[in-house]
N, CA, C and O of each residue as an XYZ file, in Angstrom:
536
protein
N       1.432     21.051     -8.945
C       0.332     20.004     -9.114
C      -0.221     20.079     -7.731
O       0.098     19.276     -6.854
N      -1.343     21.398     -7.498
C      -1.681     21.805     -6.535
C      -2.724     20.803     -6.034
O      -2.751     20.784     -4.804
N      -3.555     19.999     -6.590
C      -4.568     19.003     -6.272
C      -4.139     17.515     -6.158
O      -4.911     16.603     -5.863
N      -2.638     17.358     -6.464
C      -2.204     15.874     -6.616
C      -2.080     15.393     -4.855
O      -1.459     16.096     -4.057
N      -2.707     14.230     -4.490
C      -2.195     14.048     -3.231
C      -0.886     13.534     -2.979
O      -0.524     13.303     -1.825
N      -0.150     13.337     -3.964
C       1.313     12.963     -3.520
C       2.228     13.904     -3.550
O       3.258     13.721     -2.902
N       2.037     15.224     -4.375
C       2.540     16.484     -4.240
C       2.343     17.127     -3.142
O       3.300     17.678     -2.599
N       1.063     17.190     -2.590
C       0.676     17.705     -1.354
C       0.174     16.755     -0.444
O      -1.026     16.481     -0.417
N       1.059     16.193      0.356
C       0.791     14.790      1.024
C      -0.503     15.300      2.390
O      -1.175     14.482      3.018
N      -0.557     16.615      2.545
C      -1.580     17.160      3.583
C      -2.978     17.235      3.098
O      -3.877     17.669      3.818
N      -3.201     16.760      1.714
C      -4.602     16.679      1.311
C      -5.458     15.546      1.669
O      -6.687     15.488      1.627
N      -4.491     14.526      2.079
C      -5.233     13.135      2.799
C      -4.741     13.219      4.180
O      -3.594     12.841      4.420
N      -5.450     13.648      5.052
C      -5.027     13.750      6.501
C      -4.471     12.548      7.186
O      -3.519     12.559      7.966
N      -5.259     11.372      6.762
C      -4.669     10.105      7.274
C      -3.528      9.358      6.586
O      -3.143      8.226      6.878
N      -3.061     10.123      5.667
C      -1.525      9.617      4.983
C      -0.435     10.224      5.709
O      -0.406     11.337      6.234
N       0.492      9.298      5.662
C       1.725      9.528      6.564
C       2.780      9.069      5.808
O       2.710      8.009      5.187
N       4.045      9.990      5.808
C       5.337      9.407      5.095
C       6.132      8.696      6.296
O       6.502      9.160      7.375
N       6.257      7.522      5.790
C       6.942      6.365      7.034
C       8.317      6.609      6.855
O       9.034      6.761      7.844
N       8.789      6.666      5.668
C      10.534      6.539      5.204
C      10.421      7.699      4.009
O       9.396      8.157      3.504
N      11.591      7.970      3.772
C      11.808      9.122      2.772
C      13.245      8.942      2.404
O      13.962      8.355      3.215
N      13.943      9.532      0.866
C      15.041      9.663      0.623
C      15.278     11.116     -0.028
O      14.537     12.054      0.266
N      15.967     11.203     -0.606
C      16.482     12.258     -1.771
C      15.243     12.380     -2.651
O      14.743     13.499     -2.766
N      14.630     11.213     -3.363
C      14.095     11.331     -4.517
C      12.792     10.772     -4.173
O      11.814     11.182     -4.799
N      12.643      9.873     -3.243
C      11.055      9.341     -3.147
C      10.631      9.181     -1.366
O      11.359      9.470     -0.416
N       9.201      8.622     -1.330
C       9.174      8.540     -0.190
C       8.107      7.448     -0.237
O       7.495      7.185     -1.272
N       7.884      6.744      1.077
C       7.164      5.578      1.402
C       5.699      6.107      1.998
O       5.906      6.562      3.124
N       4.466      6.194      1.680
C       3.484      6.653      2.221
C       2.390      5.611      2.839
O       2.151      4.644      2.116
N       1.846      5.667      3.812
C       0.837      4.650      4.113
C      -0.394      5.512      4.813
O      -0.213      6.400      5.645
N      -1.316      5.198      4.453
C      -2.783      5.356      4.790
C      -2.801      4.763      6.350
O      -2.181      3.719      6.552
N      -3.352      5.269      7.220
C      -3.644      4.863      8.524
C      -4.433      3.513      8.578
O      -4.180      2.545      9.294
N      -5.476      3.659      7.639
C      -6.256      2.144      7.393
C      -6.338      2.114      5.880
O      -6.689      3.056      5.170
N      -5.964      0.893      5.479
C      -6.154      0.820      3.833
C      -7.040     -0.252      3.824
O      -6.691     -1.322      4.321
N      -8.336     -0.084      3.236
C      -9.075     -1.255      3.018
C      -9.521     -1.202      1.808
O     -10.097     -0.167      1.473
N      -9.359     -2.407      0.737
C      -9.887     -2.417     -0.585
C     -10.565     -3.686     -0.415
O     -10.066     -4.730      0.006
N     -11.975     -3.443     -0.857
C     -13.353     -4.150     -0.746
C     -13.316     -4.775      0.631
O     -13.223     -6.002      0.656
N     -13.368     -4.198      1.655
C     -13.464     -4.576      2.785
C     -12.415     -5.232      3.633
O     -12.530     -5.401      4.847
N     -11.197     -5.654      2.776
C     -10.074     -6.175      3.490
C      -8.891     -5.524      3.763
O      -8.156     -5.030      2.908
N      -8.666     -5.523      5.209
C      -7.566     -4.599      5.700
C      -6.478     -5.015      5.101
O      -6.453     -6.241      4.993
N      -5.397     -4.366      4.591
C      -4.303     -4.229      4.062
C      -3.097     -4.002      4.875
O      -2.265     -3.165      4.523
N      -2.945     -4.775      6.051
C      -1.756     -4.196      6.880
C      -0.636     -4.038      6.610
O       0.021     -5.028      6.287
N      -0.134     -2.978      6.639
C       1.346     -2.447      6.279
C       1.331     -1.871      4.832
O       2.318     -1.256      4.428
N       0.139     -2.070      3.969
C       0.553     -1.592      2.519
C       0.531     -0.189      2.514
O      -0.133      0.529      3.262
N       1.467      0.232      1.426
C       1.569      1.462      1.247
C       2.292      1.769     -0.192
O       2.438      0.795     -0.931
N       2.666      2.801     -0.560
C       3.202      3.213     -1.812
C       4.494      3.925     -1.649
O       4.778      4.521     -0.610
N       5.185      3.868     -2.567
C       6.531      4.436     -3.086
C       6.197      5.447     -4.107
O       5.689      5.109     -5.176
N       6.496      6.829     -3.782
C       6.265      7.789     -4.458
C       7.316      8.660     -4.930
O       7.959      9.073     -3.964
N       7.781      9.139     -6.117
C       8.690     10.070     -6.406
C       8.105     11.393     -5.861
O       6.938     11.783     -5.865
N       9.359     12.048     -5.335
C       8.729     13.514     -4.531
C       8.494     14.278     -5.763
O       7.474     14.967     -5.747
N       9.184     14.309     -6.789
C       8.780     15.058     -7.908
C       7.488     14.507     -8.627
O       7.197     13.314     -8.544
N       6.659     15.484     -9.394
C       5.677     14.905     -9.943
C       5.901     14.260    -11.449
O       6.127     14.906    -12.472
N       5.793     12.945    -11.339
C       5.965     12.299    -12.594
C       4.843     11.413    -12.752
O       4.476     10.633    -11.873
N       4.114     11.583    -14.267
C       2.916     10.871    -14.182
C       2.902      9.369    -14.121
O       2.041      8.839    -13.418
N       3.715      8.665    -14.744
C       3.888      7.441    -14.922
C       5.267      6.900    -14.365
O       6.064      7.776    -14.028
N       5.641      5.651    -14.226
C       7.016      4.820    -14.016
C       7.503      5.153    -14.991
O       8.574      5.630    -14.615
N       7.451      5.250    -16.194
C       8.062      5.530    -17.489
C       8.410      6.884    -17.360
O       9.302      7.168    -18.159
N       8.064      7.798    -16.686
C       8.566      9.311    -16.739
C       9.655      9.277    -15.779
O      10.369     10.269    -15.921
N      10.033      8.524    -14.881
C      11.133      8.528    -13.699
C      12.638      8.666    -14.190
O      13.014      7.905    -15.082
N      13.291      9.357    -13.793
C      14.644      9.260    -14.045
C      15.574      8.192    -13.506
O      15.115      7.455    -12.633
N      16.534      8.054    -13.818
C      17.535      7.013    -13.452
C      17.929      6.951    -12.022
O      18.202      5.895    -11.451
N      17.946      8.093    -11.479
C      18.259      8.566    -10.107
C      17.041      7.938     -9.282
O      17.183      7.205     -8.304
N      15.802      8.349     -9.843
C      14.511      8.120     -9.140
C      14.304      6.726     -9.110
O      13.855      6.219     -8.082
N      14.597      5.962    -10.202
C      14.566      4.359    -10.357
C      15.371      3.857     -8.964
O      14.873      3.143     -8.093
N      16.858      4.453     -8.968
C      17.636      3.861     -8.132
C      17.351      3.867     -6.784
O      17.693      3.017     -5.961
N      16.432      5.299     -6.520
C      16.219      5.982     -5.176
C      14.762      4.952     -4.786
O      14.450      4.771     -3.609
N      14.102      4.445     -5.731
C      13.000      3.715     -5.432
C      13.474      2.389     -4.753
O      13.074      1.931     -3.683
N      14.538      1.798     -5.718
C      15.016      0.365     -5.435
C      15.549      0.332     -4.028
O      15.447     -0.684     -3.341
N      16.145      1.489     -3.575
C      16.975      1.573     -2.058
C      15.953      1.811     -1.176
O      15.956      1.209     -0.103
N      15.104      2.563     -1.436
C      13.782      2.768     -0.765
C      13.009      1.343     -0.243
O      12.729      1.012      0.909
N      12.786      0.676     -1.436
C      12.082     -0.642     -1.407
C      12.627     -1.434     -0.462
O      11.836     -1.968      0.316
N      13.872     -1.662     -0.323
C      14.887     -2.674      0.410
C      14.702     -2.111      1.858
O      14.601     -2.978      2.725
N      14.640     -0.789      2.274
C      14.359     -0.215      3.613
C      12.558     -0.440      4.103
O      12.188     -0.670      5.254
N      11.806     -0.323      3.095
C      10.256     -0.526      3.342
C      10.359     -1.957      3.648
O       9.778     -2.291      4.681
N      10.904     -2.793      3.056
C      10.820     -4.409      3.427
C      11.080     -4.584      4.902
O      10.292     -5.114      5.686
N      12.324     -4.062      5.216
C      13.071     -4.293      6.376
C      12.056     -4.067      7.485
O      11.814     -4.801      8.444
N      11.312     -2.473      7.036
C      10.244     -1.911      8.368
C       9.159     -2.699      8.305
O       8.708     -3.158      9.355
N       8.576     -2.982      7.119
C       7.462     -4.143      7.234
C       7.704     -5.438      7.942
O       7.037     -5.913      8.862
N       8.899     -5.991      7.292
C       8.958     -7.295      8.140
C       9.030     -7.163      9.494
O       8.337     -7.914     10.181
N       9.919     -6.143     10.144
C       9.909     -6.076     11.482
C       8.368     -5.855     12.436
O       8.051     -6.342     13.522
N       7.653     -4.966     11.564
C       6.711     -4.309     12.297
C       5.258     -5.061     11.987
O       4.268     -4.849     12.688
N       5.257     -5.944     10.876
C       3.969     -6.635     10.477
C       4.387     -8.492     10.130
O       3.513     -9.359     10.125
N       5.526     -8.708      9.930
C       5.914     -9.994      9.650
C       5.042    -10.874      8.638
O       4.530    -11.977      8.830
N       5.027     -9.965      7.374
C       4.097    -10.749      6.292
C       4.991    -11.811      5.542
O       6.222    -11.810      5.519
N       4.225    -12.635      4.990
C       4.617    -13.898      4.652
C       5.210    -13.876      3.198
O       6.045    -14.688      2.799
N       4.626    -12.745      2.376
C       5.240    -12.442      1.011
C       4.666    -10.872      0.555
O       4.086    -10.051      1.266
N       4.975    -10.793     -0.616
C       4.452     -9.387     -1.087
C       4.065     -9.222     -2.429
O       4.741     -9.808     -3.274
N       3.151     -8.569     -2.772
C       2.903     -8.104     -4.268
C       3.327     -6.907     -4.281
O       3.216     -6.198     -3.281
N       3.976     -6.403     -5.594
C       4.735     -5.043     -5.730
C       4.164     -4.829     -7.226
O       3.975     -5.751     -8.019
N       3.918     -3.451     -7.484
C       3.497     -3.309     -8.835
C       3.395     -1.615     -9.010
O       3.600     -0.823     -8.089
N       3.030     -1.244    -10.410
C       2.958      0.121    -10.831
C       1.652     -0.213    -11.728
O       1.529     -1.296    -12.299
N       0.788      0.712    -11.791
C      -0.396      0.670    -12.696
C       0.065      2.183    -13.512
O       0.394      3.270    -13.037
N      -0.057      1.767    -14.773
C       0.206      2.785    -15.821
C      -0.809      3.225    -16.877
O      -1.119      2.535    -17.848
N      -1.301      4.446    -16.595
C      -2.383      4.899    -17.641
C      -3.825      4.188    -17.202
O      -4.025      3.114    -16.635
N      -4.601      5.040    -17.604
C      -5.989      4.765    -17.012
C      -6.414      3.269    -17.338
O      -7.039      2.644    -16.481
N      -6.109      2.707    -18.491
C      -6.539      1.439    -18.986
C      -6.011      0.596    -18.002
O      -6.696     -0.253    -17.432
N      -4.155      0.900    -17.645
C      -3.714      0.076    -16.832
C      -3.798      0.009    -15.381
O      -2.932     -0.540    -14.699
N      -5.145      0.727    -14.767
C      -5.713      0.950    -13.693
C      -5.047      2.029    -12.711
O      -5.180      2.022    -11.487
N      -4.328      2.935    -13.438
C      -4.095      4.100    -12.793
C      -5.174      5.179    -12.330
O      -5.974      5.449    -13.225
N      -5.343      5.753    -11.305
C      -6.343      6.520    -10.907
C      -5.749      7.854    -10.565
O      -6.255      8.907    -10.954
N      -4.589      7.786     -9.777
C      -4.004      9.135     -9.684
C      -2.763      9.391    -10.546
O      -1.776      8.675    -10.373
N      -2.752     10.292    -11.391
C      -1.461     10.614    -12.402
C      -0.504     11.058    -11.756
O       0.032     12.090    -12.158
N      -0.062     10.455    -10.671
C       1.451     10.901    -10.249
C       1.902      9.203    -10.072
O       1.204      8.352     -9.521
N       3.114      9.004    -10.633
C       3.408      7.734    -10.478
C       3.559      7.087     -8.940
O       4.040      7.750     -8.021
N       3.132      5.836     -8.788
C       3.284      5.334     -7.504
C       3.438      4.026     -7.622
O       2.846      3.410     -8.508
N       4.406      3.308     -6.579
C       4.469      1.833     -6.873
C       3.874      1.099     -5.411
O       4.263      1.359     -4.273
N       3.055      0.332     -5.718
C       2.195     -0.425     -4.614
C       3.357     -1.270     -4.077
O       4.253     -1.805     -4.731
N       3.168     -1.281     -2.829
C       3.927     -2.461     -1.865
C       2.821     -2.827     -0.748
O       2.532     -2.196      0.268
N       2.255     -4.114     -1.274
C       1.378     -4.885     -0.628
C       1.883     -5.959      0.079
O       2.225     -6.935     -0.589
N       2.015     -6.001      1.368
C       2.487     -7.276      2.291
C       1.324     -8.152      2.260
O       0.178     -7.702      2.277
N       1.672     -9.744      2.203
C       0.534    -10.697      1.852
C       0.870    -11.613      3.187
O       1.968    -11.730      3.731
N      -0.107    -12.094      3.480
C      -0.420    -13.108      4.630
C      -0.937    -14.491      4.672
O      -1.838    -14.894      3.936
N      -0.334    -15.194      5.557
C      -0.951    -16.725      4.987
C      -2.335    -16.990      5.480
O      -2.862    -18.014      5.046
N      -3.005    -16.261      6.295
C      -4.297    -16.206      6.877
C      -5.366    -15.439      5.828
O      -6.559    -15.377      6.127
N      -4.943    -14.962      4.798
C      -5.697    -14.420      3.693
C      -6.626    -15.565      3.017
O      -6.152    -16.655      2.696
N      -7.875    -15.254      2.846
C      -8.365    -15.953      1.617
C      -7.752    -16.176      0.296
O      -7.674    -17.306     -0.186
N      -7.367    -15.244     -0.229
C      -6.501    -15.483     -1.183
C      -4.980    -15.502     -1.161
O      -4.274    -15.033     -2.054
N      -4.507    -16.148      0.058
C      -3.148    -16.557      0.051
C      -2.546    -17.582     -0.963
O      -3.031    -18.694     -1.170
N      -1.619    -17.162     -1.469
C      -1.160    -17.980     -2.617
C      -1.446    -17.547     -4.238
O      -0.920    -17.991     -5.258
N      -2.408    -16.585     -4.080
C      -2.715    -16.048     -5.330
C      -2.518    -14.530     -5.771
O      -3.187    -13.585     -5.354
N      -1.534    -14.474     -6.639
C      -0.762    -13.299     -6.805
C      -1.396    -12.429     -7.803
O      -2.590    -12.488     -8.093
N      -0.521    -11.599     -8.328
C      -1.063    -10.565     -9.393
C      -1.443    -11.419    -10.681
O      -2.401    -11.059    -11.365
N      -0.947    -12.174    -10.907
C      -1.268    -12.979    -12.519
C      -2.759    -13.606    -12.105
O      -3.546    -13.760    -13.039
N      -3.130    -13.919    -10.968
C      -4.414    -14.453    -10.745
C      -5.613    -13.796    -11.495
O      -6.497    -14.373    -12.129
N      -5.440    -12.423    -11.274
C      -6.754    -11.518    -12.019
C      -6.307    -11.583    -13.674
O      -7.171    -11.499    -14.547
N      -4.832    -11.745    -14.003
C      -4.819    -11.928    -15.386
C      -5.488    -13.330    -15.950
O      -6.188    -13.455    -16.955
N      -5.129    -14.210    -15.143
C      -5.728    -15.586    -15.661
C      -7.184    -15.850    -15.573
O      -7.636    -16.935    -15.939
N      -8.135    -14.661    -14.981
C      -9.421    -15.096    -14.732
C     -10.225    -15.083    -16.236
O      -9.959    -14.331    -17.174
N     -11.147    -15.993    -16.203
C     -11.903    -15.792    -17.768
C     -12.661    -14.591    -17.575
O     -13.128    -14.003    -18.550
N     -12.837    -14.150    -16.341
C     -13.787    -12.740    -16.508
C     -12.728    -11.612    -17.125
O     -13.182    -10.617    -17.690
N     -11.790    -11.746    -17.035
C     -10.687    -10.864    -17.905
C     -10.509    -11.019    -19.138
O      -9.657    -10.287    -19.641
N     -11.090    -11.811    -19.866
C     -11.025    -11.981    -21.120
C     -11.206    -11.215    -21.994
O     -12.337    -10.746    -22.122
N     -10.116    -10.818    -22.921
C     -10.779     -9.719    -23.950
C     -11.562    -10.263    -25.209
O     -11.414    -11.301    -25.853
N     -12.428     -9.230    -25.337
C     -13.245     -9.526    -26.666
C     -12.953     -9.602    -27.916
O     -13.663    -10.248    -28.688
N     -11.734     -8.878    -28.355
C     -11.253     -8.753    -29.536
C     -10.399     -9.944    -29.838
O     -10.206    -10.061    -31.048
N      -9.865    -10.806    -29.148
C      -9.139    -11.847    -29.433
C     -10.158    -13.154    -29.421
O      -9.721    -14.279    -29.663
């Protein structure tokens, strides 16, 4: 997977491996912004082997992801002191996946954010996301 930014982490020079184990790594961009909002400490847990979606992970990769997630939380709690987290996988194009190498989003949340208290389900409860066929 020569062009995959997670198989070849040097393709994105501002991307850093923060923590790693035998099966996966925690990547952060030096500055992560979505729609102009700084996401301090946000990153991705990515399997080292190329897997297209979370459904393709081996049991060992799932266990390693869990183990690394605990280490990531300890690291982020110490460095950034978030008040909460959003965690999630996007699988498939319709599911919002844009890079087809499985990656688990770790998004620290802070009480001074405009959408503090609004979780992942906030977008699913929005009338703007109502399906036309229902």
